[in-house]
Chimera marker file (.cmm) of the C-alpha trace (Angstrom):
<marker_set name="trace">
<marker id="1" x="130.131" y="81.153" z="125.109" r="1" g="1" b="0" radius="0.5"/>
<marker id="2" x="127.189" y="83.380" z="126.236" r="1" g="1" b="0" radius="0.5"/>
<marker id="3" x="128.580" y="86.377" z="124.356" r="1" g="1" b="0" radius="0.5"/>
<marker id="4" x="128.301" y="84.522" z="121.157" r="1" g="1" b="0" radius="0.5"/>
<marker id="5" x="124.685" y="83.729" z="121.649" r="1" g="1" b="0" radius="0.5"/>
<marker id="6" x="123.342" y="87.145" z="123.061" r="1" g="1" b="0" radius="0.5"/>
<marker id="7" x="122.655" y="89.903" z="120.685" r="1" g="1" b="0" radius="0.5"/>
<marker id="8" x="124.426" y="93.017" z="120.882" r="1" g="1" b="0" radius="0.5"/>
<marker id="9" x="123.831" y="95.628" z="123.957" r="1" g="1" b="0" radius="0.5"/>
<marker id="10" x="122.026" y="97.981" z="121.744" r="1" g="1" b="0" radius="0.5"/>
<marker id="11" x="119.652" y="95.464" z="120.763" r="1" g="1" b="0" radius="0.5"/>
<marker id="12" x="119.016" y="94.317" z="124.224" r="1" g="1" b="0" radius="0.5"/>
<marker id="13" x="118.627" y="97.901" z="125.463" r="1" g="1" b="0" radius="0.5"/>
<marker id="14" x="115.794" y="98.216" z="122.697" r="1" g="1" b="0" radius="0.5"/>
<marker id="15" x="114.277" y="94.730" z="123.857" r="1" g="1" b="0" radius="0.5"/>
<marker id="16" x="114.313" y="95.698" z="127.496" r="1" g="1" b="0" radius="0.5"/>
<marker id="17" x="112.732" y="99.140" z="126.675" r="1" g="1" b="0" radius="0.5"/>
<marker id="18" x="109.917" y="97.559" z="124.892" r="1" g="1" b="0" radius="0.5"/>
<marker id="19" x="109.358" y="94.937" z="127.517" r="1" g="1" b="0" radius="0.5"/>
<marker id="20" x="109.695" y="97.735" z="130.512" r="1" g="1" b="0" radius="0.5"/>
<marker id="21" x="106.952" y="99.661" z="128.628" r="1" g="1" b="0" radius="0.5"/>
<marker id="22" x="104.573" y="96.661" z="128.747" r="1" g="1" b="0" radius="0.5"/>
<marker id="23" x="105.138" y="95.960" z="132.302" r="1" g="1" b="0" radius="0.5"/>
<marker id="24" x="104.720" y="99.654" z="133.266" r="1" g="1" b="0" radius="0.5"/>
<marker id="25" x="101.693" y="100.017" z="131.168" r="1" g="1" b="0" radius="0.5"/>
<marker id="26" x="100.166" y="96.804" z="132.820" r="1" g="1" b="0" radius="0.5"/>
<marker id="27" x="101.146" y="98.142" z="136.208" r="1" g="1" b="0" radius="0.5"/>
<marker id="28" x="99.463" y="101.565" z="135.608" r="1" g="1" b="0" radius="0.5"/>
<marker id="29" x="96.321" y="99.857" z="134.468" r="1" g="1" b="0" radius="0.5"/>
<marker id="30" x="96.194" y="97.689" z="137.396" r="1" g="1" b="0" radius="0.5"/>
<marker id="31" x="96.522" y="100.594" z="139.835" r="1" g="1" b="0" radius="0.5"/>
<marker id="32" x="93.741" y="102.524" z="138.344" r="1" g="1" b="0" radius="0.5"/>
<marker id="33" x="95.623" y="105.346" z="136.424" r="1" g="1" b="0" radius="0.5"/>
<marker id="34" x="93.955" y="104.642" z="132.986" r="1" g="1" b="0" radius="0.5"/>
<marker id="35" x="90.204" y="104.598" z="134.265" r="1" g="1" b="0" radius="0.5"/>
<marker id="36" x="88.918" y="107.145" z="131.702" r="1" g="1" b="0" radius="0.5"/>
<marker id="37" x="90.021" y="105.001" z="128.702" r="1" g="1" b="0" radius="0.5"/>
<marker id="38" x="87.267" y="102.518" z="129.446" r="1" g="1" b="0" radius="0.5"/>
<marker id="39" x="87.268" y="98.874" z="128.875" r="1" g="1" b="0" radius="0.5"/>
<marker id="40" x="89.433" y="98.698" z="125.899" r="1" g="1" b="0" radius="0.5"/>
<marker id="41" x="92.697" y="98.979" z="127.982" r="1" g="1" b="0" radius="0.5"/>
<marker id="42" x="91.059" y="96.828" z="130.741" r="1" g="1" b="0" radius="0.5"/>
<marker id="43" x="90.373" y="94.078" z="128.226" r="1" g="1" b="0" radius="0.5"/>
<marker id="44" x="93.907" y="94.307" z="126.883" r="1" g="1" b="0" radius="0.5"/>
<marker id="45" x="95.346" y="93.847" z="130.346" r="1" g="1" b="0" radius="0.5"/>
<marker id="46" x="92.974" y="90.930" z="131.159" r="1" g="1" b="0" radius="0.5"/>
<marker id="47" x="94.109" y="89.366" z="127.714" r="1" g="1" b="0" radius="0.5"/>
<marker id="48" x="97.805" y="89.807" z="128.429" r="1" g="1" b="0" radius="0.5"/>
<marker id="49" x="97.394" y="88.276" z="132.157" r="1" g="1" b="0" radius="0.5"/>
<marker id="50" x="95.294" y="85.607" z="131.254" r="1" g="1" b="0" radius="0.5"/>
<marker id="51" x="96.370" y="82.092" z="132.457" r="1" g="1" b="0" radius="0.5"/>
<marker id="52" x="96.153" y="80.335" z="128.830" r="1" g="1" b="0" radius="0.5"/>
<marker id="53" x="98.405" y="83.056" z="127.406" r="1" g="1" b="0" radius="0.5"/>
<marker id="54" x="100.682" y="83.407" z="130.328" r="1" g="1" b="0" radius="0.5"/>
<marker id="55" x="103.394" y="81.237" z="128.842" r="1" g="1" b="0" radius="0.5"/>
<marker id="56" x="103.439" y="83.166" z="125.654" r="1" g="1" b="0" radius="0.5"/>
<marker id="57" x="103.259" y="86.740" z="127.145" r="1" g="1" b="0" radius="0.5"/>
<marker id="58" x="104.198" y="87.370" z="130.713" r="1" g="1" b="0" radius="0.5"/>
<marker id="59" x="106.529" y="84.611" z="131.384" r="1" g="1" b="0" radius="0.5"/>
<marker id="60" x="108.536" y="85.359" z="128.167" r="1" g="1" b="0" radius="0.5"/>
<marker id="61" x="108.639" y="89.082" z="128.821" r="1" g="1" b="0" radius="0.5"/>
<marker id="62" x="109.963" y="88.382" z="132.524" r="1" g="1" b="0" radius="0.5"/>
<marker id="63" x="112.505" y="85.909" z="130.973" r="1" g="1" b="0" radius="0.5"/>
<marker id="64" x="113.698" y="88.708" z="128.506" r="1" g="1" b="0" radius="0.5"/>
<marker id="65" x="114.084" y="91.231" z="131.462" r="1" g="1" b="0" radius="0.5"/>
<marker id="66" x="116.058" y="88.634" z="133.322" r="1" g="1" b="0" radius="0.5"/>
<marker id="67" x="118.359" y="88.254" z="130.314" r="1" g="1" b="0" radius="0.5"/>
<marker id="68" x="118.733" y="92.035" z="130.065" r="1" g="1" b="0" radius="0.5"/>
<marker id="69" x="119.584" y="92.163" z="133.689" r="1" g="1" b="0" radius="0.5"/>
<marker id="70" x="122.250" y="89.636" z="133.404" r="1" g="1" b="0" radius="0.5"/>
<marker id="71" x="123.824" y="90.946" z="130.128" r="1" g="1" b="0" radius="0.5"/>
<marker id="72" x="123.590" y="94.839" z="130.729" r="1" g="1" b="0" radius="0.5"/>
<marker id="73" x="125.196" y="97.156" z="133.264" r="1" g="1" b="0" radius="0.5"/>
<marker id="74" x="123.023" y="96.654" z="136.358" r="1" g="1" b="0" radius="0.5"/>
<marker id="75" x="123.391" y="100.330" z="137.377" r="1" g="1" b="0" radius="0.5"/>
<marker id="76" x="121.976" y="101.432" z="134.127" r="1" g="1" b="0" radius="0.5"/>
<marker id="77" x="119.204" y="98.855" z="134.341" r="1" g="1" b="0" radius="0.5"/>
<marker id="78" x="118.133" y="99.793" z="137.735" r="1" g="1" b="0" radius="0.5"/>
<marker id="79" x="118.139" y="103.550" z="136.762" r="1" g="1" b="0" radius="0.5"/>
<marker id="80" x="116.056" y="102.718" z="133.700" r="1" g="1" b="0" radius="0.5"/>
<marker id="81" x="113.758" y="100.611" z="135.785" r="1" g="1" b="0" radius="0.5"/>
<marker id="82" x="113.220" y="103.370" z="138.312" r="1" g="1" b="0" radius="0.5"/>
<marker id="83" x="112.714" y="106.077" z="135.584" r="1" g="1" b="0" radius="0.5"/>
<marker id="84" x="110.050" y="104.109" z="133.547" r="1" g="1" b="0" radius="0.5"/>
<marker id="85" x="108.012" y="103.313" z="136.892" r="1" g="1" b="0" radius="0.5"/>
<marker id="86" x="108.678" y="107.011" z="137.914" r="1" g="1" b="0" radius="0.5"/>
<marker id="87" x="110.224" y="106.112" z="141.164" r="1" g="1" b="0" radius="0.5"/>
<marker id="88" x="113.463" y="107.727" z="140.734" r="1" g="1" b="0" radius="0.5"/>
<marker id="89" x="112.544" y="110.923" z="142.670" r="1" g="1" b="0" radius="0.5"/>
<marker id="90" x="111.448" y="108.729" z="145.684" r="1" g="1" b="0" radius="0.5"/>
<marker id="91" x="115.015" y="107.114" z="145.941" r="1" g="1" b="0" radius="0.5"/>
<marker id="92" x="116.913" y="110.642" z="145.431" r="1" g="1" b="0" radius="0.5"/>
<marker id="93" x="119.239" y="109.129" z="143.019" r="1" g="1" b="0" radius="0.5"/>
<marker id="94" x="118.400" y="111.534" z="140.188" r="1" g="1" b="0" radius="0.5"/>
<marker id="95" x="121.663" y="113.320" z="140.342" r="1" g="1" b="0" radius="0.5"/>
<marker id="96" x="123.593" y="110.118" z="139.757" r="1" g="1" b="0" radius="0.5"/>
<marker id="97" x="121.633" y="108.945" z="136.916" r="1" g="1" b="0" radius="0.5"/>
<marker id="98" x="123.813" y="108.073" z="133.873" r="1" g="1" b="0" radius="0.5"/>
<marker id="99" x="122.726" y="108.987" z="130.368" r="1" g="1" b="0" radius="0.5"/>
<marker id="100" x="120.777" y="106.296" z="128.927" r="1" g="1" b="0" radius="0.5"/>
<marker id="101" x="121.170" y="104.802" z="125.201" r="1" g="1" b="0" radius="0.5"/>
<marker id="102" x="118.367" y="105.426" z="122.773" r="1" g="1" b="0" radius="0.5"/>
<marker id="103" x="116.847" y="103.073" z="120.557" r="1" g="1" b="0" radius="0.5"/>
<link id1="1" id2="2" r="1" g="1" b="0" radius="0.2"/>
<link id1="2" id2="3" r="1" g="1" b="0" radius="0.2"/>
<link id1="3" id2="4" r="1" g="1" b="0" radius="0.2"/>
<link id1="4" id2="5" r="1" g="1" b="0" radius="0.2"/>
<link id1="5" id2="6" r="1" g="1" b="0" radius="0.2"/>
<link id1="6" id2="7" r="1" g="1" b="0" radius="0.2"/>
<link id1="7" id2="8" r="1" g="1" b="0" radius="0.2"/>
<link id1="8" id2="9" r="1" g="1" b="0" radius="0.2"/>
<link id1="9" id2="10" r="1" g="1" b="0" radius="0.2"/>
<link id1="10" id2="11" r="1" g="1" b="0" radius="0.2"/>
<link id1="11" id2="12" r="1" g="1" b="0" radius="0.2"/>
<link id1="12" id2="13" r="1" g="1" b="0" radius="0.2"/>
<link id1="13" id2="14" r="1" g="1" b="0" radius="0.2"/>
<link id1="14" id2="15" r="1" g="1" b="0" radius="0.2"/>
<link id1="15" id2="16" r="1" g="1" b="0" radius="0.2"/>
<link id1="16" id2="17" r="1" g="1" b="0" radius="0.2"/>
<link id1="17" id2="18" r="1" g="1" b="0" radius="0.2"/>
<link id1="18" id2="19" r="1" g="1" b="0" radius="0.2"/>
<link id1="19" id2="20" r="1" g="1" b="0" radius="0.2"/>
<link id1="20" id2="21" r="1" g="1" b="0" radius="0.2"/>
<link id1="21" id2="22" r="1" g="1" b="0" radius="0.2"/>
<link id1="22" id2="23" r="1" g="1" b="0" radius="0.2"/>
<link id1="23" id2="24" r="1" g="1" b="0" radius="0.2"/>
<link id1="24" id2="25" r="1" g="1" b="0" radius="0.2"/>
<link id1="25" id2="26" r="1" g="1" b="0" radius="0.2"/>
<link id1="26" id2="27" r="1" g="1" b="0" radius="0.2"/>
<link id1="27" id2="28" r="1" g="1" b="0" radius="0.2"/>
<link id1="28" id2="29" r="1" g="1" b="0" radius="0.2"/>
<link id1="29" id2="30" r="1" g="1" b="0" radius="0.2"/>
<link id1="30" id2="31" r="1" g="1" b="0" radius="0.2"/>
<link id1="31" id2="32" r="1" g="1" b="0" radius="0.2"/>
<link id1="32" id2="33" r="1" g="1" b="0" radius="0.2"/>
<link id1="33" id2="34" r="1" g="1" b="0" radius="0.2"/>
<link id1="34" id2="35" r="1" g="1" b="0" radius="0.2"/>
<link id1="35" id2="36" r="1" g="1" b="0" radius="0.2"/>
<link id1="36" id2="37" r="1" g="1" b="0" radius="0.2"/>
<link id1="37" id2="38" r="1" g="1" b="0" radius="0.2"/>
<link id1="38" id2="39" r="1" g="1" b="0" radius="0.2"/>
<link id1="39" id2="40" r="1" g="1" b="0" radius="0.2"/>
<link id1="40" id2="41" r="1" g="1" b="0" radius="0.2"/>
<link id1="41" id2="42" r="1" g="1" b="0" radius="0.2"/>
<link id1="42" id2="43" r="1" g="1" b="0" radius="0.2"/>
<link id1="43" id2="44" r="1" g="1" b="0" radius="0.2"/>
<link id1="44" id2="45" r="1" g="1" b="0" radius="0.2"/>
<link id1="45" id2="46" r="1" g="1" b="0" radius="0.2"/>
<link id1="46" id2="47" r="1" g="1" b="0" radius="0.2"/>
<link id1="47" id2="48" r="1" g="1" b="0" radius="0.2"/>
<link id1="48" id2="49" r="1" g="1" b="0" radius="0.2"/>
<link id1="49" id2="50" r="1" g="1" b="0" radius="0.2"/>
<link id1="50" id2="51" r="1" g="1" b="0" radius="0.2"/>
<link id1="51" id2="52" r="1" g="1" b="0" radius="0.2"/>
<link id1="52" id2="53" r="1" g="1" b="0" radius="0.2"/>
<link id1="53" id2="54" r="1" g="1" b="0" radius="0.2"/>
<link id1="54" id2="55" r="1" g="1" b="0" radius="0.2"/>
<link id1="55" id2="56" r="1" g="1" b="0" radius="0.2"/>
<link id1="56" id2="57" r="1" g="1" b="0" radius="0.2"/>
<link id1="57" id2="58" r="1" g="1" b="0" radius="0.2"/>
<link id1="58" id2="59" r="1" g="1" b="0" radius="0.2"/>
<link id1="59" id2="60" r="1" g="1" b="0" radius="0.2"/>
<link id1="60" id2="61" r="1" g="1" b="0" radius="0.2"/>
<link id1="61" id2="62" r="1" g="1" b="0" radius="0.2"/>
<link id1="62" id2="63" r="1" g="1" b="0" radius="0.2"/>
<link id1="63" id2="64" r="1" g="1" b="0" radius="0.2"/>
<link id1="64" id2="65" r="1" g="1" b="0" radius="0.2"/>
<link id1="65" id2="66" r="1" g="1" b="0" radius="0.2"/>
<link id1="66" id2="67" r="1" g="1" b="0" radius="0.2"/>
<link id1="67" id2="68" r="1" g="1" b="0" radius="0.2"/>
<link id1="68" id2="69" r="1" g="1" b="0" radius="0.2"/>
<link id1="69" id2="70" r="1" g="1" b="0" radius="0.2"/>
<link id1="70" id2="71" r="1" g="1" b="0" radius="0.2"/>
<link id1="71" id2="72" r="1" g="1" b="0" radius="0.2"/>
<link id1="72" id2="73" r="1" g="1" b="0" radius="0.2"/>
<link id1="73" id2="74" r="1" g="1" b="0" radius="0.2"/>
<link id1="74" id2="75" r="1" g="1" b="0" radius="0.2"/>
<link id1="75" id2="76" r="1" g="1" b="0" radius="0.2"/>
<link id1="76" id2="77" r="1" g="1" b="0" radius="0.2"/>
<link id1="77" id2="78" r="1" g="1" b="0" radius="0.2"/>
<link id1="78" id2="79" r="1" g="1" b="0" radius="0.2"/>
<link id1="79" id2="80" r="1" g="1" b="0" radius="0.2"/>
<link id1="80" id2="81" r="1" g="1" b="0" radius="0.2"/>
<link id1="81" id2="82" r="1" g="1" b="0" radius="0.2"/>
<link id1="82" id2="83" r="1" g="1" b="0" radius="0.2"/>
<link id1="83" id2="84" r="1" g="1" b="0" radius="0.2"/>
<link id1="84" id2="85" r="1" g="1" b="0" radius="0.2"/>
<link id1="85" id2="86" r="1" g="1" b="0" radius="0.2"/>
<link id1="86" id2="87" r="1" g="1" b="0" radius="0.2"/>
<link id1="87" id2="88" r="1" g="1" b="0" radius="0.2"/>
<link id1="88" id2="89" r="1" g="1" b="0" radius="0.2"/>
<link id1="89" id2="90" r="1" g="1" b="0" radius="0.2"/>
<link id1="90" id2="91" r="1" g="1" b="0" radius="0.2"/>
<link id1="91" id2="92" r="1" g="1" b="0" radius="0.2"/>
<link id1="92" id2="93" r="1" g="1" b="0" radius="0.2"/>
<link id1="93" id2="94" r="1" g="1" b="0" radius="0.2"/>
<link id1="94" id2="95" r="1" g="1" b="0" radius="0.2"/>
<link id1="95" id2="96" r="1" g="1" b="0" radius="0.2"/>
<link id1="96" id2="97" r="1" g="1" b="0" radius="0.2"/>
<link id1="97" id2="98" r="1" g="1" b="0" radius="0.2"/>
<link id1="98" id2="99" r="1" g="1" b="0" radius="0.2"/>
<link id1="99" id2="100" r="1" g="1" b="0" radius="0.2"/>
<link id1="100" id2="101" r="1" g="1" b="0" radius="0.2"/>
<link id1="101" id2="102" r="1" g="1" b="0" radius="0.2"/>
<link id1="102" id2="103" r="1" g="1" b="0" radius="0.2"/>
</marker_set>
């Protein structure tokens, strides 16, 4: 069964947190929030998104997020996603947020 193959929820939360941090960081770099840090962050972002490494980086990260969405509580996942991208105030659900497990 699937429960036998997947790691525990705590491990999945930690994996999800790591992958989300990467995705949020890439999004911030692409939107120009890290301009003052020069070319070092820009080159890391370009390396991460390069076509030849896409199968090793981006695709696997997206796959891990898909596994986490499937296996974890969807409300907590969406809440975490909105918080990491700092979108939760825009959706006015901050009063309904559930406490998140820590890694």
